[in-house]
N, C-alpha and C positions, 0 to 999 in steps of 0.2 A: 194682713200682711205676712206670710215668713218669709223669714230675710234669713236666708244662708250664706254662715262667714266660709272662707276660702277651705281651713279645714274640711270642714264637710265632707267639700266637693274636690280635695287633691284626691284624698284615696279610693274614691269612688267611680271603678266602671261604666259609664254609658251600657256597656251589656247587662249590666245586672239586676239583681230581683230591685234593690235599692235605684235603684235608677228607673225602674217603672213604676213604682212607685211615687216616684215628686210626677212620674207623668202623668200616672193617674189621677194625683190629686188635682192637677190644672185640668186635665180632661174632665172632671167634674164639675171644674167649677171655682176653686178653694185659688190663691194667689199667694202664686212664690216668687220672691227676686234675690237679687242677689244685687249688690252694690256694685258701680262703677271700677271701683278700688278692685271687689272684688273679680269681675269677668279679666281683667287685665293684666291682675296679677294670674291666674290661671292657662291664658294666651301665653304670657311668658314665660313662666315655667317650660311648657312644653315646647317653646319656639327655641328655649335656652337648651333644652336635654336634643331637640332636632341637631342646633347647629353641631355639638360637640359630637356627635355619631355622625355625623354627615363630614364634619372634618375626617374621622376616623375612617369614614368611607376611603375619603379620595386617597387618604395617605397609603391603604391597604390597596389599593388600583394602583392606583402610583407604583409600588412595590411589588406586583405581581407585576404587570407591566414593563417591569426592567425588568423583570427575571423573564421574560416571556419572546423564544427566539421571531415569532412572528408578531404580526401586529391583530391586535389586541381588541374585540369590538364589544369593547364593554365602556359604561359614562354613566356616570349619576348627572339627573336634572343640576340645574344649578340651585344655592342653596335662598328655597324663595322664602326669609323668615315674616313678609306682610301676609300672603297665603294662609303660608302657616297658622298666624292667629286669627286670620280670619274665620280658616277653618275650626279655630277649637272658641270661638267666640259664638258663632253660632252654632256647634255643637251643644253650650251649656245653654246658649237660647234655648233650644228645645226644653231645656228642663227650668230654668224660671227669667223674670223678664229680668231687662238690665233694669235698677235705677239710676236716674240719675243724680252726678256726686255734684253740689255747687258752689259757686268760690267761696261761698263762705263758709261752709266747710272746710273745703282744702286748704283752706286760710288760717282755723283752726288747728286746726290735721297741725300743719306745721308749726306754726304757735308753740302746740303743746309738746313737741319734739323738742323745739328747741331751751325750752324748761323744765324738761323731764317732767310735763305732767300726765300721770294715766290717761290713756293706757299705756303711753310713752316711757320708753325707762334708759335708761345709762347703760351701757356695757363694755369694755375693757375696750375694744375698736373705736367708740366711740356713741354716742348721742341715736335712739333706734327707738321706730317707731310710729313715727308718721302715717302708712299705712292703714297699721293697727287701727290708731284713731279715724284714718277717714273711714273706714268702715263700720266700725263702731255709731261714729257723726251721722253718715247718713243714714241707721237708722232710725237713731234721734231725731231725724228730720223731717224725715219720714211719719212716725209718730204723731208730730205737732203738726204737720200739715193736714194731715189724717185723721180727726180727732170724733171720729166716730168708726175707729177700726182698732181694731187690735194686734196690734204688733209683737207676732214669737220671734223672737232675735235665737236661730239659733248658729252656737257655737263651740267647741270641745279644747277650746283655749282657754284652758282655766287662766293657766298661769298669768295672763295679760284682762282676759275681760273679766275675771273670775268664776266661781258658781251660780251667783247669781244673787246668792243670800244676800250680803255684804258688799259695797263697792266703793274705794277710797275718793276723796277729792279728786277731781270738779269731779267725775263720774256718777256720786250719789246727786251732785247735782243736777247731772243732763235726766235722770232718769223719775225724777222729783216729780216734777207737774206730769208726768207722764201717767203717772200711780199702779192701777192693774192693771192697766192695757199695754203696759209692755213685759210681757212675760218670757225669758232668759230658760233658754233649754239649753243640755248639752249633745245632745246626741240624737240624733235621726231616730232611733227605737222610741225614743218621748214625743215625735213626732208622730206616730204609729198610734200609741198608746193612746194622744188624746185627739186625733183625728178621725181617728178606724174603730170597727170593731170586728175581729173575724167571727164568722160565722160558718157552720157545717152546709158544704156545696151540696147541690142537688146535682149528681152527673149528667144525670135524664134531659134536666132542665137546659142545662151548655148545652149537652149534644144537639138537641133540638134549635138550640139559640145561634148556633154556626151553620146548622145546615137549612136554617131559615134568611140566614146571608146569605150564602149559595144558592139560595132556588131566589131570592128576591134581586140576584145580581149587583152585590152590592162587591163581592170581591171581585168577583170578575172586574168592577172597573174601577177599584182600589189596585188592583195589580195592573191595567193596560195605564194607569197614573202615574203608575214607576216608572214603566219601561217607555213612555214619554219622557219622563222628565230624568232618565240617567242619561252623564253625559256620553259616554260610549258607547250607547245599548246594551243588550244582557244576552246572554248566552241559550243558546235555545238548542233542543235535538229536531232537526230537521227529517225528514223523509224525503230521500233524493229517489224517486222512480223513474231516469236515466239510468241505470244501475241495477236495477233490478229491486230488489230488498235493501237498501245501505239504511245508515240512522249518519249522521251526521253531528256534529256542533256546530252551529254555526250563531249568528249575532244579528240583532234587530233590534230597532226604533220604533215600532210599530205591530203590536199584535191582538186582534180582533179576538179579544178572550169570549167563546163559548162553550169549554167545558170547562168544570173547574168540581172538585173531587177536596175534602176534608181527610187529610191523609192517615193526619194523629193530632191526638190532644194529650199534654204532659203539662205539668209545673200550673196545676186547674186551683187558683185560690178566690173567695168570694169572702165580699165585705161588706159590712153597715157602715154610709159614708154619711152619715147626717139620717136624714129619713130613708132615704135608698139603698140595693143590695148591689155590688158590680160585681163583675166577674172577673181573672186576670187571667191569661192562659199563653203558652205556648203550640202554637199550632204550623203546622206544616202543609199547603195546598198544595196540589196541583192544578197547572193552569196550563186549558191547552186554547189551540185555535188558529185561525189563518195568521201570519205576519208577516210582512214586511221583509224580504232582504235586501242586504243592502246594492244590491245590484236592483236598478228603479222597474224590472220588467220582471222580475220575480217574483213568487209570493210561494208558499206552501206550508202544510199542517205543520206546524210547529207548538213546542211542551216545552214547559220546567218545571222547578221546585220550588218554592217560595216559603220561605218561616217568618212567621212575625207573632212578635208579642202583642197579644189588645187587650183591651179590656170593653165590655159590653153588657148588657144589663145582661142576668141570665130570666128573660122572658121568650116563648113562644108567639109573641107576637109584633113586640120594637125590643129589640134586641141592643139597638144605638149603639153600632160599633167606633171601638177605635184605637185605629192604628200604635199603638205606643213606639214604636221601633219596629222593625226588620233587619232582614241580611239577606246578602244580595245572593239573587236568582240564580240556580243551580238548575244544565242541563239533566234532562231525565234520562235515566238506564235503561235498557232495550226492555228490558219487563215494563216496567212504567208506562214507558207508551205503549206499547199493545197493549195495557189497560185501557187507555186513554180511548180506544175505538177507533172507526170507522172514519164519522166525523174530521178525528182530528190528525189519523194516522192514513197523511192522504200524500200524494207524491208533488216534487214541486215543478211549479207548472209556472205558464207564461201567463201575465196578465190581461194579453190580448189576443190569445190560442183559442178561449169560449172551454178550455181543457173541463175546468169546474162548475159547477151550477151558474147561469147568468145570473138572476137575480142575488147571491151573495157576493158575486167580483163584484157587480155595481153596488151593492150596497158596501163594501169594503172601500173598493176605490170612490165611494163618496165620503166615506171614514178617515181614511190617509186623505185626501185635500183639505179633510177641516183641522184637521192633527196635527201631522206630520210636520217635523220642524229639524230639521237637517243641519245638524252647525260643523259637525268633522266630518271629514274627507270622510267619503267611504270605501270598503273598502271592497274588491271583485269579489268574484265569487271562487272558492276555493279552488287550486292546483287539479282535485284528482278529477274535479268534474265538469273543469271543462272539455276534456272529452264527451263528455256525454252532450253536454249543448250544443257542439256542435256538430255532430251526431243526430241532433233533434233539426238543426238546420237544413244538413242536407239533405235530410227524408220529407221534410216540407219543400225545399225545391224539389226533389225527386218528382214527389206527388204535384208539382204546379207543370213539367215538363210532361211529365204524364198524360194529364189534362188536357194540353195542349195538343198531343197526338193526338190525340183518341179524337180535337176537335176535329183537326185535317181530314183522319180518315172517314171521318164523318160525313166532314163538305165533301169530300172527295166522294164518296159511295152516295151522296144525292146528287150528284154530278154537276154540284156549283162553284164546282174551281178550287181553289188553295185559298181559304183567307189570308188579308197581310193583317199583321201585325202592329197596327198603332202606336206613334211612337207620341210622348207627352204635349208636345206641340199640336200632336193634329195628324200631325205628316203622315203620310204609308211608308 
């Protein structure tokens, strides 16, 4: 078990290569943990910073509102600190599992602070260090409970925890019964060196592995799952056929991905972790297919760009993809959308008008009924396209009237009289 201290994660961006490395280790089966106190410290640091910025922003808005002669249509959401903390607990939980801190550890941590026992200390403002003690003792407790595991405690707080060479009492007694099952590391680089070996990348195999993931539908399935999980949907590029050829950015909560291309690959690295080789890379995918639009009667060919950091084996047979993280999807440019081809570049349609291939629509509607879960209020069709749809409705109505007139003329010419239209209740 690799146990990380607060200081290792505090300066870490969740979008950088170091965070991806931790995700990689966890994905290939290494166990990473953070004591409960670390999770709470990290969440609290973000919450305190957010609260400070929220107060400053509220004061700034109030100042601008006071100086604005008209009503200012700007406001902040409420300062929901519980939501902020939940977000960051979840975010760090993707890097490492949270290890529980027992009541025994909490009591011992407070005892050590009260008695100024390492890693606690006395400062001018008073005694401090109970959180450090709780983190340290959580790692010790884990090692004692899991006698078949080696604990790698990673912290660059050498002032309180030392560098692992020698420990002051009672910390020396804490580790005495763990022996060589307790390894103290002071940098994340030491974890990299101990658990991985960087090897030369075979770029041909990397490309073959990525293309196989596309061919097998792995990326399309991952993209569809990501869209369904997005709380407010994702922005896509849509072909609006009723206005000749026009593209619009629209929001969808469901897309049946039928066209996927691997547009670019960067930041490729290959590591040997244990007996296996693994690759990490940043890949931009272009995803296209039939999308459900936020008016329940509309669908359209749609596309978006999706950038992911991925982990996979450099194999053309079984790449074993893991998406380590991903950015928010972006609509395609007109040029990128054109390249998706006619299977995607199709106009907006009504799900009931038979304007697209019936088999595909039937499959899409069935898939929608199984997978859609709209929890947010739907946004109507953009105002600029309301006229287009109204023209289509009028055209459909005019076609129906023309058909009725044709039937009247045929009936008259055949000498059958004028057929009478029947009401829904059967009365003429």
